[in-house]
NUNU-866972 format. One record per residue: residue in three letters; x, y, z of N, C-alpha, C in turn. Coordinates in steps of 0.001 Angstrom, whole numbers, plus 500000, padded with zeros to 6 digits. Layout:
N
ALAXYZXYZXYZ ...
END
This chain:
405
MET312683829991953047312366830115951637311022829426951372 PRO309918830039951766308609829391951662308200829062950229 HIS308790829743949256308460829493947857309160828259947300 SER310165827745948014310985826645947506310282825305947682 HIS310512824411946733309975823051946836310976822094947477 GLY312210822542947631313245821668948176313932822275949376 VAL314811821494949976315590821968951117316987821356951043 THR317980822182951272319371821735951310319853821733952749 SER320422820617953163321012820489954499322489820186954325 GLY323325820862955080324762820644954932325515820789956230 ILE326691820204956261327590820342957401328952820799956900 PHE329404821943957389330753822434957141331639822014958305 VAL332802821481957986333764821057959004335083821776958752 GLY335677822324959802336979822982959669338097821971959555 ALA338070821210958476339071820168958228339419820180956749 GLY340691820325956443341126820354955052342603820074954955 SER343138820179953754344508819731953503345558820512954278 ARG345294821757954646346329822517955347346444822122956819 PHE345521821303957309345595820818958688346372819502958799 GLU346761818921957686347296817565957673348798817509957904 ALA349247816393958488350675816094958531351116815721957122 ASP352333816082956748352792815861955379352757814384954990 ASN353081813494955927353118812067955597351723811479955399 LEU350677812241955797349296811802955588348536812791954700 ALA349252813471953813348618814427952902347509813739952110 GLY346347814359952094345196813792951402344206813098952318 ILE344495813064953621343632812314954538342260812974954699 SER342171814291954591340868814975954695339957814564953546 HIS340503814589952343339736814188951162339405812703951213 PHE340345811904951695340109810463951828338943810214952783 ALA338942810920953913337857810772954888336516811143954270 GLU336507812202953474335261812608952803334662811444952023 HIS335499810718951298335023809555950549334435808499951476 MET335120808249952592334744807140953469333422807368954192 PHE333001808618954322331721808883954980330535808362954171 TYR330772807971952930329696807448952086329838805949951823 LYS330691805274952579330975803859952313330250802893953240 GLY329361803413954063328586802534954927328525803030956352 THR327351802872956970327143803268958360326580802078959132 GLU326380802264960416325797801196961226324389800852960746 LYS323668801849960261322287801641959802322215801296958319 ARG323124801855957529323160801625956087324552801093955771 SER324702799797955730326020799171955860326882799182954604 THR326317799495953445327105799488952213326957800819951483 PRO327881801124950559327730802343949749326405802373948992 ALA325961801195948540324687801123947823323527801508948731 ASP323576801062949991322515801410950943322471802917951184 VAL323647803531951295323725804975951514323145805726950317 ALA323542805325949122323076806005947912321579805811947700 ARG321106804575947902319678804308947699318814805093948674 ALA319313805296949883318527805996950898318183807411950450 ILE319176808158949984318934809551949602318223809644948253 GLU318587808775947315317945808813946002316532808251946060 GLY316270807433947072314941806854947239313880807854947651 VAL314297809039948093313332810103948407313404811225947369 GLY314078810946946245314166811936945173315212812997945399 GLY316189812709946259317215813699946563318571813344945996 TYR319551814172946296320936813898945916321856814361947033 THR323053813816947044324031814181948064325402814306947429 ASN326247815115948037327609815274947535328464815848948655 ALA329748815954948383330680816512949362331876817079948626 ALA332633817939949307333826818547948715334831818843949813 THR336103818725949463337184819025950398338039820141949825 SER338390821105950661339264822203950248340486822233951154 GLN341218823333951093342386823481951956341998823603953424 ASP340855824226953726340535824474955132339109824134955544 TYR338383823423954703337080822923955136336667821719954297 THR335740820940954860335063819874954133333570820134954259 PHE332838819914953184331409820234953151330627819023952666 PHE329671818583953472328764817497953114327360818090952991 TYR326634817718951964325289818272951836324364817323951096 ASN323083817537951272322083816843950476320943817797950181 CYS320215817514949132319042818305948765317893817339948514 VAL316763817586949164315611816690949063314340817523948920 PRO313238816907948471311953817605948536311672818030949976 ALA311068819190950149310926819785951479310248818861952485 ARG309362818006952022308651817126952957309563816082953602 HIS310789815937953061311720814930953586312842815547954420 ILE312646816743954966313689817409955738314130816578956942 HIS313212815914957615313595815124958787314520813978958374 PHE314194813346957258315071812297956749316438812863956388 ALA316467814044955763317735814637955326318680814858956494 LEU318159815337957619318997815566958797319429814252959433 ASP318534813277959429318902811946959918320028811363959069 PHE319941811553957765320962811046956839322320811685957123 LEU322338813012957282323594813705957584324196813215958895 ALA323360813120959918323845812667961222324379811247961139 ASP323735810429960336324146809029960224325540808900959614 ILE325796809614958497327112809467957870328212810125958703 ILE327890811225959388328906811919960182329212811170961476 ASN328197810634962127328380810037963455328514808520963463 HIS328060807852962399327989806392962479328633805674961295 SER329501806349960550330200805676959455331127804601960003 LEU331280803515959246331999802334959732333513802454959617 PHE334003803080958568335441803161958298336075801772958350 ASP335455800879957610335935799496957536337294799449956842 GLU338231798699957415339596798662956876339633798148955441 ALA338838797128955146338810796598953778338281797649952804 ALA337272798402953238336726799464952384337740800581952187 ILE338520800869953229339564801893953130340597801493952089 GLN341043800256952143342040799788951183341475799787949765 ARG340198799442949625339548799445948320339458800859947757 GLU339161801818948639338971803198948195340270803832947719 LYS341399803307948170342685803845947710342797803761946196 ALA342329802653945629342396802491944175341516803522943478 VAL340361803813944072339446804804943501340086806194943510 ILE340681806550944648341268807888944773342513808025943901 LEU343259806955943724344402807004942806343936807286941381 GLU342789806732941001342246807032939677341767808483939596 GLU341236808993940699340862810416940745342104811287940589 LEU343192810896941251344458811615941120344942811593939677 ASN344870810425939035345281810315937632344421811209936738 MET343130811279937051342225812132936276342646813595936371 TYR342984814050937588343422815432937761344709815701936987 LEU345648814755937059346923814937936363346731814999934852 ASP345693814324934359345402814321932927344445815439932517 THR344094816309933463343172817417933178343879818729933498 PRO344623819276932543345421820484932824344605821664933336 THR343362821804932861342539822919933327342231822805934818 ARG342315821597935349342118821382936789343452821391937534 TYR344452820722936973345723820561937680346512821864937781 ILE346249822802936882346985824070936922346739824806938237 TYR345562824597938847345272825243940136346139824659941246 ASP346371823347941221347266822738942209348687823263942040 LEU349114823399940794350479823866940534350695825301941003 ILE349708826159940791349916827553941197349928827675942713 MET349185826832943404349232826851944870350625826456945353 LYS351239825471944700352609825071945047353590826203944771 THR353336826946943725354236828033943345354154829191944334 VAL352946829553944710352748830694945612353163830355947036 TRP352881829123947479353192828727948864354015827440948894 PRO355258827496948426356077826278948327356459825683949675 ASN356430826477950729356882826005952043355764825952953078 ASN354525825878952600353389825822953510352418824749953033 SER351642824202953951350697823144953586349639823628952595 LEU349444824941952469348539825464951442348998825069950042 GLY350285824831949891350829824490948588350733823020948231 ARG350206822201949132350075820769948853348775820472948112 ASP348801819435947273347589819004946582346574818494947596 ILE345334818904947466344279818471948383344126816959948363 ILE344282816360947207344072814920947072345217814098947653 GLY346374814729947870347520814014948416348448813470947347 ARG349410812652947775350377812022946875350204810507946931 ARG350772809818945967350670808353945959351248807759947243 THR352392808290947684353038807744948883352231808036950142 SER351666809240950250350887809568951452349558808820951472 LEU348948808616950309347707807853950249347932806406950666 ALA349080805862950291349396804475950660349505804307952166 ALA349860805385952875350073805304954326348784805432955131 ILE347677805794954481346422806006955205345765804678955552 SER345324804562956794344633803369957282343596803802958312 ARG342835802855958812341867803191959863342578803750961093 ALA343763803213961356344533803649962526344975805107962416 SER345145805616961202345517807028961033344291807913960823 LEU343235807353960238342022808130959992341306808524961282 MET341139807579962188340311807838963365340865808956964255 PRO342167808983964569342688810108965371342526811450964666 TYR342704811466963340342535812718962604341094813214962718 LEU340140812311962557338733812698962643338366813163964049 GLU338920812515965054338635812897966441339127814307966751 ASN340140814761966024340710816089966265340222817153965281 THR339260816807964460338705817785963514337176817801963534 TYR336549816645963567335087816562963520334506816725964922 GLN334702817941965465334212818309966789333116819365966638 PRO332118819373967526331008820334967390331454821787967256 GLN332489822195968012332925823595967930333641823890966617 ASN333888822842965824334584822979964553333664822649963380 MET332360822622963634331385822223962625330205823190962609 VAL329622823361961438328424824190961273327399823395960486 LEU326186823313961006325094822688960270324200823791959718 VAL323906823724958440323117824766957785321965824118957032 VAL320816824758957063319634824281956348319020825462955614 ALA318731825286954334318125826352953529316993825771952702 GLY315856826447952723314721825987951939313418826165952680 LYS312440825378952297311103825456952886311071824623954162 VAL311478825243955288311596824519956551311083825371957709 SER310832824692958806310496825353960063311736825371960939 HIS312142826567961375313335826686962213313198825843963477 ALA312053825883964103311850825138965348311994823636965124 GLU311469823140964015311563821709963734313000821296963441 VAL313737822153962747315141821852962466315937821787963764 VAL315737822752964647316439822760965936316113821497966725 ARG314859821105966720314456819882967423315174818657966852 ASP315233818562965528315886817413964904317387817405965165 VAL318004818579965119319447818658965356319771818197966773 LYS318982818623967735319196818176969115319025816668969231 LYS318093816128968483317830814691968516318959813891967875 TYR319408814323966708320359813525965932321822813778966289 PHE322115814939966886323511815279967158323806815447968648 ALA322924814962969502323096815141970946324366814483971467 GLN324815813416970808325969812663971304327297813359971031 ASN327321814340970140328581814968969752329163815803970889 LYS330433815571971200331115816261972293332332817016971761 ASN332629818152972392333797818936972008335080818243972435 GLY336158818566971734337471818024972058338554818921971493 ARG339775818426971456340887819204970906340767819289969387 VAL341032820473968849340931820687967409342307821015966846 LEU342634820443965691343922820688965046344050822138964589 ARG345275822637964561345573823964964035346485823812962820 PHE346577824872962030347443824825960855348580825825960999 LYS349621825604960213350757826517960185350404827719959315 LYS350446828907959900350093830115959167351177830498958165 VAL350769831182957115351712831718956135352407832924956753 THR353725832919956715354494834038957274355461834574956223 GLY355817835838956363356770836447955438356135836791954106 GLY356727837748953420356223838164952119357100837645950993 GLN356547837602949801357300837154948630358218838277948156 THR359483837947947889360464838969947517360909838888946062 GLN360611837779945384360996837660943977360017836761943227 ALA359945836970941914359025836196941079359416834718941079 ARG358417833854940876358656832412940855357991831791939631 VAL358598830701939146358044829947938018358096828462938344 LEU357025827742938022356990826288938176356481825687936878 ILE357286824805936280356934824163935014356603822695935262 HIS355492822240934708355124820821934735355200820309933301 PRO356330819676932923356480819204931547355427818148931204 LYS354721818356930113353699817402929679353456817592928187 ALA353341816478927478353154816528926028351701816864925706 THR351366818134925785350006818593925509349953819327924175 ASP348776819345923558348591820107922323348410821590922606 GLN348039821900923827347787823278924239348533823526925546 VAL349130824688925691349801825026926947348787825688927876 HIS348885825355929159347998825928930167348856826686931166 LEU348441827891931500349227828695932434348337829320933490 CYS348956829643934598348288830426935637349285831437936164 LEU348927832698936092349731833793936629349014834303937874 ALA349705834312939009349013834637940260349897835417941215 VAL349241836076942167349933836805943238349260836470944567 PRO350015836540945679349370836437946993348401837606947145 ALA347244837338947740346228838395947831345723838559949267 LEU344435838762949423343871839174950714343283837996951485 PRO343400838012952812342756836981953632341259837246953771 ARG340561836270954303339129836437954560338883837605955517 GLY337824838341955238337440839420956130338236840693955975 HIS339165840733955021339956841942954800339039843085954364 ARG339362844283954807338498845440954516338400845735953019 GLN339346845203952219339309845447950775338794844246949980 GLU338148843286950647337743842081949929336682842370948858 ASN335842843369949072334866843725948041335532844432946863 THR336569845201947149337359845808946075338029844722945248 LEU338537843692945918339165842572945214338160841863944311 ALA336948841684944800335917841040943985335628841851942726 LEU335607843170942851335362844030941689336555844040940739 LEU337763844031941285338965843942940453338943842655939638 ASP338570841565940277338450840270939609337408840328938496 ALA336271840953938768335210841054937767335658841866936557 ILE336356842964936802336815843828935712337852843116934844 LEU338780842438935485339869841811934736339455840523934033 GLY338759839630934728338615838315934116337365837525934394 SER336272838171934806335022837442935026334022837795933931 GLY333682836835933115332681837068932084333253837425930724 MET332385837395929734332792837613928350333037839079928017 SER332682839988928924332960841409928692334128841900929537 SER334844840981930185335995841371931002337175841763930114 ARG338113842484930689339265842970929917340082841824929322 LEU340366840816930121341200839721929632340515838973928499 PHE339224838698928641338507837971927598338465838780926301 LEU338158840061926418338038840890925217339382841134924544 ASN340422841408925331341705841807924745342618840637924408 ILE342581839576925194343482838442924947342858837426924002 ARG341580837149924167340906836197923285340274836868922067 GLU339340837796922296338571838342921182339405839225920257 LYS340234840093920815341014841034920006342256840386919406 ARG343000839624920215344270839060919755344159837604919297 GLY343115836902919707342954835498919331344038834591919888 LEU344536834911921081345671834171921636345273832904922383 CYS344017832791922783343648831661923636342201831267923396 TYR341839830098923938340432829700923934339763830159925219 TYR340358829767926359339778830213927628340762831109928358 ILE340229832086929035341023832927929930340069833532930959 ASN340450833469932205339626834046933265340486834319934479 SER339935835065935407340626835326936667339819834725937810 PHE340461834579938960339787834003940123340436834536941392 THR339709834453942481340258834770943791339874833658944754 GLU340725833452945742340416832520946827341020833095948097 GLN340272833000949175340719833599950429340758832564951546 PHE341766832712952408341937831843953563342031832713954814 ALA342216832091955963342234832842957215343380833840957274 ASP344528833487956690345745834275956853346321834817955555 THR345749834460954429346283834896953138345227834667952064 GLY345606834866950815344686834643949712345454834602948402 ILE344735834429947310345374834366946000344472835035944968 PHE345099835760944045344424836270942858345166835689941672 GLY344443835038940760345114834383939649344389834541938329 ILE345132834293937262344613834327935894345018833032935215 THR344055832293934669344347831049933964344008831207932488 ALA344756830483931652344519830548930211345030829279929545 GLY344400828918928431344852827811927598345083828313926191 LEU346276828041925636346630828653924356347633827822923568 ASN347859828225922342348846827591921474350237827750922074 THR351018826665922047352346826677922661353216827807922119 GLY353131828060920836353969829083920229353578830507920586 LYS352431830671921231351953832015921565352084832352923044 ILE352740831486923820352764831702925264353507832981925642 LYS354602833280924960355359834491925276354510835731925032 GLU353842835767923887352988836908923552351833837031924544 ALA351273835892924946350138835905925872350545836420927248 ILE351682835954927751352148836417929062352390837922929038 LYS353027838408927972353262839849927853351945840625927824 ALA350958840081927127349666840763927026348944840784928376 ILE349027839688929118348401839633930448349088840618931388 LEU350422840631931352351165841566932203350831843015931855 ALA350598843280930577350224844636930157348875845036930753 GLU347957844077930848346657844371931456346802844663932950 LEU347677843927933628347909844181935053348548845553935258 LYS349460845913934368350101847225934450349090848340934204 LEU348229848137933214347243849163932861346280849441934014 ILE345774848387934637344802848596935715345463849141936976 SER346802849037937036347554849606938161347908851072937947 GLN347756851545936703348191852906936379347071853835935922 VAL346020853268935347344945854093934782343632853785935498 LYS342999854820935975341740854672936716340663854033935843 VAL339920853106936429338814852453935733337719853481935441 SER337142853410934252336083854355933897334828854097934727 ARG334017855121934852332764855000935601331867853913934990 ALA331791853867933660330920852894932996331381851461933267 GLU332691851220933151333212849868933381333058849464934844 PHE333272850417935731333128850150937161331676849818937505 ASN330745850593936975329327850339937235328898848981936692 LYS329429848623935527329104847317934948329564846190935853 ALA330768846321936421331305845298937318330455845176938583 GLN330034846317939126329167846282940307327846845583939998 GLU327238845940938873325967845317938494326146843821938249 TYR327269843448937659327555842037937380327594841230938676 LEU328341841721939667328469840998940933327171841019941728 CYS326531842176941803325273842267942548324200841388941904 GLY324180841349940587323224840493939892323464839026940162 ASN324740838623940183325069837228940484324619836841941887 ILE324817837749942842324378837480944216322859837330944260 SER322152838199943570320686838138943553320188836824942959 LEU320835836364941898320416835113941265320617833913942183 GLN321604833992943081321852832893944006320725832718945018 LEU319924833756945207318862833699946209317801832658945877 ASP317737832221944623316738831234944223317214829800944423 SER318464829601944805319035828259944940319255827906946401 THR318651826820946857318869826391948241320312825961948454 ASP320921825332947449322329824928947565323225826148947760 ASN323024827175946934323864828373947018323690829099948347 LEU322468829186948830322238829864950107322841829076951266 ALA322790827751951181323409826932952226324907827192952282 VAL325540827284951125326973827580951079327241828997951578 HIS326421829948951174326601831352951571326599831497953089 TYR325602830926953731325478831095955181326376830131955954 GLY326494828897955487327292827915956215328766828248956252 SER329310828690955122330736829026955077331035830243955943 GLN330138831225955954330343832397956807330304832024958284 ALA329374831154958648329260830743960049330513830013960516 LEU331172829290959600332390828568959965333580829505960105 PHE333682830503959231334907831295959140334827832702959728 TYR333630833273959831333516834667960241332801834792961582 GLN333090835877962273332388836163963514330971836679963235 ARG330795837288962063329509837883961719329023837334960386 ILE327738837007960320327151836503959085326452837648958358 LYS326789837815957077326177838858956259325154838235955313 THR324019838885955193323012838436954239323455838820952827 PRO322885838195951800323199838619950435322927840104950220 GLU321883840620950833321552842042950694322640842930951303 GLN323199842509952429324293843265953048325544843219952175 LYS325786842067951555326936841933950657326804842886949468 ILE325611842966948916325361843885947802325597845331948233 LYS325116845693949401325290847055949914326771847400950036 GLU327581846467950523329017846713950672329701846865949317 LEU329299846067948330329880846189946991329602847567946394 LEU328436848095946661328056849396946111328765850557946800 GLN329431850292947921330162851338948637331603851492948146 VAL332094850545947345333448850632946798333500851741945749 LYS334646852452945674334826853548944724335843853164943645 GLU335774853873942504336698853586941402338159853673941843 ASN338489854664942646339883854839943087340395853657943902 ASP339481852927944553339892851777945355340504850683944482 ILE340051850579943238340541849536942335342015849751942016 ILE342375850943941617343761851217941231344701851108942434 LYS344233851501943605345059851385944815345359849922945132 LEU344345849069945046344550847648945335345425846994944271 ALA345208847347943010346014846781941926347493847112942111 ARG347790848334942525349189848728942756349811847929943894 MET349005847573944876349506846784945994349740845324945597 LEU348871844791944736348924843363944415349936843001943339 PHE350170843879942355350830843448941128352274843895940897 PRO353062844238941920354492844467941677355152843202941113 LYS356210843372940331356851842237939655357361841172940624 ASN357828841595941787358404840629942726357344839735943379 ARG356048840031943151354984839226943745354363838259942734 LEU354890838228941514354306837401940458354727835938940589 ASN353792835045940263354042833605940229353442833047938950 LEU354181832166938290353710831581937037353830830063937093 ALA352724829369936846352724827910936708352360827579935267 VAL353070826597934691352885826257933277352808824746933116 ILE351832824281932350351741822879931944351859822834930432 GLY352833822100929933353010822017928492354328821378928117 PRO354631821322926818355832820641926327357093821488926486 PHE357414821813927726358602822613928028359521821836928965 LYS360814822067928823361775821486929748361958822431930935 GLN362483821897932030362720822728933209363690823865932911 SER364521823674931893365491824714931536364822825990931024 ALA363523825896930678362793827081930214362417828008931362 ASN362690827578932586362327828358933771362861829785933709 ASN364141829921933373364764831249933343364161832151932268 LYS363750831556931149363125832353930089361809832958930573 PHE361052832155931305359788832664931837360021833714932922 LEU361050833512933740361371834498934777361726835845934163 LYS362448835821933049362801837071932371361550837809931891 LEU360547837047931439359298837676931009358608838381932178 LEU358630837737933342357968838315934514358700839548935019 ASN360012839552934858360824840654935394361061841769934387 
END
């Protein structure tokens, strides 16, 4: 990206909550925190933060079900420092026992924040609903009891079995020289050796009946997520799924936004989302609304799912969805952070890396009929899952099940 003034460097690691033992749930996210708590060269969190901010850059990290991502963005002239910084936190972090115990209090407050943020916690609840018997259904952050069990003695073996070169991808996007990056990577990561890598338990069997999970909470607004198991990564219909998502719930001109919010006034926010994993995926719809309107809202959402499963999408609406997605991909080309994620995540999960231009070409090959075919496959009543946060008792479970059925 010769036009860019900055450069993003990142490391994707095939380590996330679905790889964890249940008694150590949350250890991947915990480790992510600890990589910023001091290294052999930068011994305190303040030293780590000052180093990257001292060159005008920023750094962050994120943990998901099946990967952890560390990245920084700096002015292009500091690319060598950026790679040194990444190598330092990944290879030379101290994992001091006192710092580990201190960080438990921080992560417990993060857990409390999620529990007090229904728009965030509803995603954890729907994962539990869709995959109640698989590690995909566990909260990424872990539980109070599992966090209490984490120590240096449990962290180090986990890291040794996940942070291996064959399980990691280093990505750089921006105004850089490929040859110089390769030289620096060889210099800073030469010590890394391959070893045994953890595996996860795959999702098996199909869903045979609708499910409901209620999280009783005294909220002024009820939050819900209606979801179905969907497609795994690399599925031949993944571009069709992206278009289905765009038509139903992405943007202010989507069906759900126009019909549930604008036309009926049932909610403040409503949108759809998709997430894909190696062996499965999820398509979901989230909304926040008045407690007294939840029955009407669920019926209205189900009506939209029925409609898109029975009536072919118009050419105009289909073209709009294609332009919406292709335009979003094009806009990402100006961001070094977005391009780093685009290429790095593909390198970790796929055998083949597609450019943004190739992704656009594939989206344009989808046909209107593909939408209705996929909708019919995804939205039978027995595949529905509903998670609810609000002032409801568990006894309301059967009432919600009747709505789904």
